[in-house]
C-alpha positions in Angstrom: 24.1 -24.8 3.9 20.7 -26.2 4.6 17.6 -24.0 4.8 17.3 -24.7 8.6 20.9 -23.8 9.1 20.7 -20.4 7.4 20.8 -17.4 9.6 17.6 -15.4 9.7 17.4 -12.4 7.4 17.6 -9.1 9.3 14.2 -7.3 9.4 12.2 -10.3 8.1 9.3 -11.3 10.4 9.7 -14.7 12.1 6.1 -15.5 12.8 2.7 -14.9 11.1 1.7 -12.5 14.0 4.9 -10.5 13.5 4.3 -10.3 9.8 0.7 -9.1 10.2 1.6 -6.5 12.9 4.8 -5.1 11.4 3.9 -4.7 7.7 3.9 -0.9 7.3 3.4 1.5 4.5 7.1 2.5 3.9 7.8 5.9 2.5 10.9 7.4 4.0 12.9 4.2 4.3 12.6 2.8 0.8 16.1 2.0 -0.7 16.0 4.0 -4.0 19.5 2.8 -5.1 19.1 -1.0 -4.9 17.4 -2.9 -7.7 14.6 -5.4 -6.9 14.6 -8.9 -8.4 11.5 -9.1 -10.6 11.3 -12.8 -9.9 10.6 -12.0 -6.3 7.8 -9.6 -7.4 6.4 -12.4 -9.5 6.4 -14.7 -6.4 4.6 -12.1 -4.4 1.9 -11.7 -7.1 1.6 -15.5 -7.3 0.9 -15.6 -3.6 -1.5 -12.7 -3.8 -3.6 -14.8 -6.3 -4.6 -17.1 -3.4 -6.7 -14.2 -1.8 -10.5 -14.5 -1.7 -12.4 -12.9 -4.5 -16.1 -12.8 -5.4 -17.4 -15.9 -7.1 -13.8 -17.0 -7.7 -14.0 -14.9 -10.9 -10.3 -13.8 -10.6 -10.8 -10.6 -12.6 -7.6 -9.1 -11.2 -4.7 -8.0 -13.3 -1.3 -6.8 -12.1 0.8 -4.1 -13.8 4.5 -4.3 -12.7 6.3 -1.2 -13.9 10.1 -1.4 -13.8 11.1 0.6 -16.9 12.6 3.9 -15.8 10.9 6.1 -18.4 7.5 4.8 -17.7 8.0 5.0 -13.9 9.0 8.7 -14.4 5.8 9.5 -16.4 3.6 7.7 -13.8 5.4 9.5 -11.0 4.7 12.9 -12.7 1.0 12.1 -12.6 1.2 11.0 -9.0 3.1 14.1 -7.9 0.6 16.4 -9.6 -2.2 14.6 -7.9 -0.5 14.7 -4.5 0.2 18.5 -4.8 -3.4 19.1 -5.8 -4.7 17.2 -2.9 -2.1 18.5 -0.4 -0.9 21.8 -1.8 2.7 22.8 -1.0 1.3 25.5 1.3 0.4 22.6 3.7 4.2 22.4 4.3 3.8 25.5 6.5 1.7 23.4 8.8 4.5 20.7 8.9 7.1 23.3 9.7 5.0 25.1 12.3 4.2 21.8 14.1 7.7 20.5 14.0 7.8 18.8 10.6 8.0 15.0 10.4 8.5 14.7 14.1 5.1 16.0 14.9 1.9 14.0 15.2 -0.3 17.1 14.7 -3.2 16.8 12.2 -2.7 18.9 9.1 -4.3 19.0 5.6 -7.2 16.6 5.0 -7.0 15.1 8.5 -3.6 13.7 7.8 -0.9 14.0 10.5 2.1 16.2 9.6 4.3 13.2 10.1 2.4 11.2 7.5 2.1 14.3 5.2 5.9 14.7 5.3 6.4 11.0 4.4 3.8 11.2 1.6 5.5 14.3 0.2 8.8 12.6 0.2 7.4 9.6 -1.6 5.7 11.9 -4.2 9.0 13.7 -4.9 11.0 10.4 -5.2 8.4 8.0 -6.7 10.3 7.9 -10.0 13.3 6.5 -8.2 11.5 3.6 -6.6 12.6 0.5 -8.6 9.3 -1.2 -9.0 5.7 0.1 -9.1 2.9 -2.4 -8.8 -0.6 -1.5 -9.8 -3.3 -4.0 -9.0 -6.3 -3.7 -11.3 -9.8 -5.2 -11.6 -11.5 -6.1 -14.9 -15.1 -5.0 -14.5 -16.5 -6.2 -17.8 -20.0 -4.8 -18.2 -20.4 -4.1 -14.5 -20.4 -0.3 -13.9 -19.0 1.4 -10.8 -22.0 3.0 -9.1 -22.4 5.4 -6.1 -23.8 2.4 -4.1 -21.7 0.4 -1.6 -18.8 -1.1 -3.6 -17.5 -3.5 -1.0 -18.5 -6.4 -3.2 -16.6 -5.0 -6.1 -13.3 -4.0 -4.5 -13.4 -6.9 -2.1 -12.4 -9.0 -5.1 -9.1 -7.1 -5.5 -8.0 -5.3 -2.3 -7.4 -8.4 -0.1 -5.1 -9.7 -2.9 -3.2 -6.4 -2.9 -2.7 -6.6 0.8 -1.5 -10.2 0.4 1.1 -8.9 -2.1 2.4 -6.4 0.5 2.6 -9.2 3.1 4.5 -11.5 0.8 6.9 -8.6 -0.1 7.5 -7.9 3.6 8.2 -11.6 4.2 11.0 -11.3 1.6 12.5 -8.2 3.2 10.9 -5.7 0.7 9.1 -2.6 1.7 5.8 -1.4 0.1 3.4 1.5 0.5 -0.4 1.5 0.0 -1.1 4.5 -2.1 -4.2 5.7 -4.1 -3.4 9.4 -4.7 -2.8 8.8 -8.5 -6.5 7.7 -8.8 -7.4 11.4 -8.8 -6.0 11.2 -12.4 -6.6 7.5 -13.0 -7.3 7.9 -16.7 -3.9 9.5 -17.3 -2.1 6.5 -15.8 -4.5 4.1 -17.7 -3.5 5.8 -20.9 0.2 5.4 -20.1 -0.3 1.7 -19.4 -2.7 1.1 -22.3 -5.4 -0.3 -20.0 -8.7 -1.3 -21.6 -11.7 0.8 -20.7 -13.3 -1.8 -18.4 -10.1 -2.2 -16.3 -9.9 0.0 -13.2 -6.9 0.5 -10.9 -7.2 -0.2 -7.2 -3.9 1.1 -5.8 -0.3 1.9 -6.6 2.2 0.0 -4.5 5.8 1.2 -4.6 8.1 -1.8 -4.0 11.8 -1.6 -2.9 14.3 -2.9 -0.4 14.3 -1.0 2.9 16.8 1.0 4.8 17.6 0.0 8.4 16.4 -2.9 10.5 12.8 -4.1 10.8 9.6 -2.4 11.8 7.4 -2.5 14.9 3.7 -2.4 15.4 2.1 1.0 14.7 0.1 2.9 17.3 -3.6 2.0 17.0 -6.8 2.7 18.9 -7.4 0.3 21.8 -9.4 -2.8 20.6 -12.1 -2.2 23.1 -12.9 1.2 21.5 -13.7 -0.4 18.2 -14.9 -3.9 19.0 -18.7 -4.3 19.4 -20.2 -7.6 20.7 -23.8 -8.5 19.5 -24.6 -5.0 18.3 -23.3 -1.4 18.3 -23.8 -0.8 21.9 -22.2 -4.0 23.1 -18.8 -4.0 24.7 -15.9 -6.0 23.3 -15.0 -7.3 26.7 -16.1 -10.9 26.9 -16.5 -13.1 29.9 -14.7 -16.2 28.5 -15.7 -19.1 26.3 -18.6 -21.4 26.6 
């Protein structure tokens, strides 16, 4: 069967706009029982390497963790970090507000719905078939308290590109950084050099159910400023 004659894969976005508006952080719908083809993960990383980065220095590194024992040890660090940041007592807020069905704000400004999903991921992270950890080799450049946009701007766009490429292949991912509260523990597990810092942890798996829709977001006119902070985003047309 030719490529043009193949039926579309269920849940895979058909257009660039659909890809960009339906790539979600998936926590509750990751398929924990189905293995992921590491060749697909490699393809996604290869695509991610086309992302912009400062000076084209390409100081990124990608740790793909598939071995069950190592995933379990990383997941233990992640779970401890999650529970320290969002203590189990926060679950009382989830229950009082109706659990995962509620949009009420709970611990740390996170909605109860998101907190429930995050807790589920923390409890099952060791079952996710692949964990991807994008890293940045800093060399002699220290991380300072100053604006670090120029530093992490050389890694985070590529990490997002990885997630988009995974979505285009029917895979689900989640953007997580909770483990960075204990970053050194994970660095030791992975044998990372001292000048390599982690930017995220991206669980990767097939997804349960059909596709995703756009997430609720603030209206564009409430965040778009034209020619200065006080300018409205409503334009009057082109030149």
